[in-house]
C-alpha positions in Angstrom: 3.7 -26.9 10.3 6.0 -29.9 9.9 4.0 -32.2 12.2 4.9 -33.5 15.7 6.4 -36.8 14.8 7.1 -39.1 11.9 3.6 -40.5 12.0 2.1 -37.0 12.2 4.3 -35.7 9.3 2.7 -38.4 7.1 -0.8 -37.3 8.0 -0.7 -33.6 8.9 -0.5 -31.0 6.0 3.0 -29.7 5.4 3.8 -26.4 4.0 6.8 -27.8 2.1 4.6 -30.5 0.7 1.5 -29.1 -0.9 -0.9 -30.5 -3.4 0.0 -29.4 -7.0 -1.4 -26.0 -7.9 -2.2 -25.0 -4.3 -1.5 -21.3 -4.0 -1.2 -19.3 -0.8 1.0 -18.4 2.1 2.2 -21.1 4.5 4.2 -20.8 7.8 6.4 -23.5 9.3 8.6 -24.0 12.4 10.7 -26.9 13.7 9.4 -25.8 17.2 6.4 -28.0 16.3 8.6 -31.1 16.3 10.3 -33.1 19.0 13.9 -31.8 19.3 15.5 -35.1 18.8 13.5 -35.8 15.6 13.6 -32.4 13.9 16.5 -33.0 11.6 15.5 -36.5 10.5 11.9 -35.4 9.8 12.8 -32.3 7.8 15.5 -34.2 5.9 12.9 -36.9 5.0 10.5 -34.2 3.7 13.2 -32.0 2.1 15.5 -34.6 0.6 13.0 -37.2 -0.6 9.9 -35.3 -1.5 10.3 -31.5 -2.2 13.5 -29.5 -2.3 15.8 -32.4 -3.0 18.4 -31.1 -0.4 20.1 -32.8 2.5 20.9 -30.9 5.6 24.0 -31.9 7.7 25.0 -30.7 11.1 27.9 -31.0 13.5 26.9 -33.5 16.3 26.9 -30.6 18.9 24.7 -28.2 16.8 21.1 -27.6 17.7 18.9 -27.6 14.6 16.1 -25.1 13.9 14.3 -23.3 11.1 11.4 -20.8 11.3 9.9 -19.4 8.2 7.1 -19.1 5.6 6.6 -20.0 1.9 4.4 -18.3 -0.6 3.2 -19.9 -3.8 1.9 -17.6 -6.7 1.2 -18.5 -10.3 4.6 -19.4 -11.8 6.6 -18.5 -8.7 7.5 -20.0 -5.3 9.2 -17.8 -2.6 10.2 -18.7 0.9 12.1 -17.0 3.6 13.4 -18.3 7.0 15.9 -18.1 9.7 17.9 -21.2 10.5 20.7 -22.6 12.5 24.3 -23.1 11.3 24.3 -26.0 8.8 25.6 -27.5 5.6 23.0 -28.0 2.7 23.9 -30.5 -0.1 22.1 -31.0 -3.3 23.8 -34.1 -4.7 23.3 -35.9 -8.0 21.3 -38.7 -6.1 18.8 -36.0 -5.3 18.3 -34.6 -8.7 15.7 -36.9 -10.0 12.8 -34.4 -9.6 13.1 -32.8 -13.0 13.0 -29.3 -11.4 15.1 -27.0 -13.8 13.9 -23.7 -12.4 16.0 -20.7 -11.6 16.7 -20.3 -7.9 17.4 -16.7 -6.7 19.0 -16.7 -3.2 19.8 -14.0 -0.7 21.4 -14.6 2.8 22.3 -12.1 5.3 25.4 -14.0 6.4 28.5 -15.0 4.5 28.6 -18.6 3.2 30.9 -20.9 1.3 29.2 -22.4 -1.8 30.1 -25.0 -4.3 28.3 -24.9 -7.7 29.1 -26.9 -10.9 32.4 -28.1 -9.2 33.4 -24.4 -8.5 34.0 -23.2 -5.0 33.0 -19.6 -4.2 32.8 -17.5 -1.1 29.7 -15.3 -1.1 29.6 -12.3 1.2 27.0 -11.3 3.7 24.0 -9.8 2.0 24.8 -10.8 -1.5 22.5 -12.8 -3.7 23.1 -15.5 -6.4 21.2 -17.1 -9.2 21.5 -20.8 -10.0 19.6 -23.6 -11.6 17.8 -26.0 -9.3 18.9 -29.0 -11.6 22.5 -28.4 -10.9 24.5 -30.0 -8.0 25.7 -27.7 -5.3 26.3 -27.2 -1.6 26.4 -24.4 0.9 28.1 -24.0 4.3 26.5 -21.6 6.7 28.7 -21.2 9.8 26.4 -18.8 11.6 22.7 -18.4 12.2 21.2 -17.0 8.9 18.2 -15.3 7.6 17.5 -15.9 3.9 15.0 -15.4 1.1 14.6 -17.7 -2.0 12.6 -17.2 -5.1 12.1 -20.0 -7.6 11.0 -19.1 -11.2 10.5 -21.3 -14.2 13.1 -21.0 -16.9 10.6 -19.9 -19.6 9.7 -16.9 -17.4 13.2 -15.6 -16.6 15.5 -16.9 -19.4 14.1 -14.6 -22.1 14.9 -11.6 -20.0 18.6 -12.5 -19.5 21.5 -11.4 -21.9 23.9 -14.1 -20.7 22.5 -16.9 -18.6 25.7 -18.8 -18.0 27.5 -15.6 -17.1 25.1 -14.7 -14.3 24.9 -18.1 -12.7 26.5 -18.1 -9.2 27.9 -14.6 -9.8 27.4 -12.7 -6.5 25.1 -9.7 -6.8 26.3 -6.8 -4.6 24.6 -6.5 -1.2 24.2 -2.7 -1.7 22.5 -2.9 -5.1 19.4 -0.6 -5.2 17.6 -3.3 -7.3 18.3 -5.9 -4.6 17.1 -3.7 -1.9 14.0 -3.0 -3.8 13.3 -6.7 -4.3 13.8 -7.6 -0.7 11.3 -4.8 0.3 8.9 -5.9 -2.5 8.9 -9.5 -1.0 6.9 -8.2 2.0 4.2 -7.2 -0.5 4.5 -10.5 -2.3 3.6 -12.3 0.9 0.8 -9.8 1.9 -0.8 -10.4 -1.6 -0.7 -14.1 -1.4 -4.5 -14.2 -1.4 -5.0 -11.5 -4.1 -6.9 -12.0 -7.3 -5.1 -14.2 -9.8 -4.4 -11.3 -12.3 -2.7 -9.3 -9.6 -0.6 -12.2 -8.6 0.5 -12.7 -12.2 1.4 -9.1 -12.3 3.4 -9.4 -9.1 5.4 -12.4 -10.5 6.2 -10.3 -13.7 7.5 -7.4 -11.5 9.8 -10.0 -9.6 11.1 -11.3 -12.9 11.8 -7.8 -14.1 13.8 -6.9 -10.9 15.8 -10.2 -11.0 16.4 -9.6 -14.7 17.8 -6.2 -14.2 20.1 -7.4 -11.4 21.4 -10.3 -13.4 21.9 -8.6 -16.8 18.7 -8.1 -18.9 18.6 -7.7 -22.5 18.3 -4.2 -23.7 14.6 -4.6 -24.5 13.9 -6.5 -21.3 15.7 -3.9 -19.3 13.7 -1.0 -20.8 10.4 -2.9 -20.3 11.5 -3.7 -16.7 12.2 0.1 -16.0 8.7 1.0 -17.5 6.8 -1.9 -15.7 8.3 -4.1 -13.0 10.6 -1.6 -11.3 8.2 1.3 -11.3 5.4 -0.9 -10.1 7.5 -2.4 -7.4 8.7 1.0 -6.2 5.2 2.3 -6.1 4.0 -0.7 -3.9 6.9 -0.2 -1.5 6.3 3.5 -1.2 2.6 2.8 -0.5 3.6 0.3 2.2 5.9 2.8 3.7 3.3 5.5 3.8 0.7 3.1 5.4 3.2 2.3 8.2 3.8 6.1 8.9 0.3 7.4 8.7 0.5 8.6 12.4 3.3 11.0 11.4 1.6 14.3 11.0 4.7 15.5 9.1 4.7 12.8 6.4 5.8 14.4 3.2 6.8 13.4 -0.3 10.3 14.8 0.5 10.6 12.5 3.5 9.4 9.4 1.7 11.6 10.1 -1.2 14.7 10.6 0.9 14.1 7.4 2.8 14.0 5.4 -0.5 16.8 7.4 -2.2 14.6 8.8 -4.8 13.8 12.4 -5.9 10.4 13.9 -4.8 9.6 14.6 -8.4 10.0 10.8 -9.3 7.8 9.8 -6.4 5.1 12.3 -7.5 5.4 11.0 -11.0 4.8 7.3 -9.9 1.6 8.3 -8.1 0.5 10.4 -11.0 1.0 7.5 -13.4 -1.4 5.4 -11.1 -4.1 8.0 -11.4 -3.7 9.8 -8.1 -1.2 12.1 -6.3 0.9 11.6 -3.3 -1.1 14.0 -1.3 -4.4 12.3 -2.3 -3.1 8.9 -1.5 -1.9 9.9 2.0 -5.4 11.6 2.7 -7.3 8.7 1.4 -5.3 6.2 3.5 -5.6 8.4 6.6 -9.5 8.7 6.1 -9.7 5.0 5.6 -7.9 4.4 8.9 -10.2 6.8 10.6 -13.3 5.1 9.2 -12.1 1.7 10.5 -11.4 3.2 14.0 -14.8 5.1 14.1 -16.7 1.8 13.2 -14.7 -0.5 15.5 -16.2 -1.6 18.7 -12.7 -1.6 20.2 -12.4 2.2 19.8 -16.1 3.1 20.3 -15.1 5.3 23.4 -12.4 7.2 21.8 -13.3 10.9 20.9 -13.4 11.9 17.2 -10.6 14.5 17.9 -8.3 11.6 19.3 -9.0 9.5 16.2 -8.3 12.4 13.9 -5.0 13.1 15.6 -4.0 9.4 15.6 -4.6 9.3 11.8 -2.2 12.2 11.1 -4.8 15.0 11.1 -3.7 18.1 13.1 -6.9 20.1 12.8 -10.4 18.7 13.6 -12.2 21.1 11.3 -10.0 20.0 8.3 -10.6 16.3 9.3 -14.4 16.8 9.4 -14.5 18.5 6.0 -12.1 15.9 4.4 -14.1 13.0 5.8 -17.4 14.3 4.7 -16.2 15.0 1.2 -14.7 11.5 1.0 -17.5 9.4 2.6 -20.6 11.7 2.2 -21.2 11.7 5.9 -19.6 13.2 9.1 -17.5 11.1 11.4 -20.2 11.3 14.1 -22.8 10.2 11.6 -20.7 7.2 10.6 -20.1 6.3 14.2 -23.9 6.4 15.1 -24.8 4.3 12.1 -22.2 1.6 13.0 -23.3 1.4 16.5 -26.9 1.7 16.0 -27.3 3.8 19.2 -28.7 7.0 17.7 -26.3 8.9 19.9 -23.5 11.2 19.0 -21.3 9.9 21.8 -17.6 10.5 21.3 -17.9 13.6 19.0 
């Protein structure tokens, strides 16, 4: 959080001002600040200490920002919703030495100035700039946005024409952009993952941005074989987990939702050492196991739990569960409760 006052902002941990090297996920909201002091406190933190930006409002505007940031090895991501405003990064604020790439997406149209060039960027379009360059953005409406910051040495080797892709609007309907925005949910979910996995996630993000901005031939091919395929598989798995209750969940339905062919979806799972059907069954069984061993669902019948996990037949559920876990659903429930009873079966 930002803190509740100027005094608190100096003593209370702030997600925009973390110790060097501290990884993880941090949420923030101006609701935690007195309304009259919000803009001044945030400008003090943003302009002087971290992002080197200044926020300006019209006198009648109410200022707010709600969001979260995520720090992984070699990458900073943040997303938020905020009130109409003007953001300026002036020469006076560029003493931080940060020359990272900044990839930005906003769901509303904006008027931007970058390297003394004015450009209207449409709703849903994305841009790539250097954090070390002057610039400004006018946001006339409440906006949702996502930003990814990457060091030059991670992204520059992937790009065919760096200057040519700076501040060039990337189409809102781009499949790669849609995939990246969905993948960001996984980035935040994995903020506490093992270091090696976080490094792989950062590589996938670099691959996706590189493809969107014009990767070299070798980098594009590597991205297709590594980052894009991995990102798609992560997104597919997330969609499956969110739809486990749907008994009609199928590879065709998932493929159509993501504008892919069923064969391509099957191939992605096969490359990871499993199949679409095996993954769905495993996730449903894992969900059933959690429900069977949770005190909150102790009174639910096994049949109800099986149906709620997408199994339409109790006999099939019992056989699959025993094959997967080496015990029946009732045995697992008894062992978890320690009652010695088969209640709920």
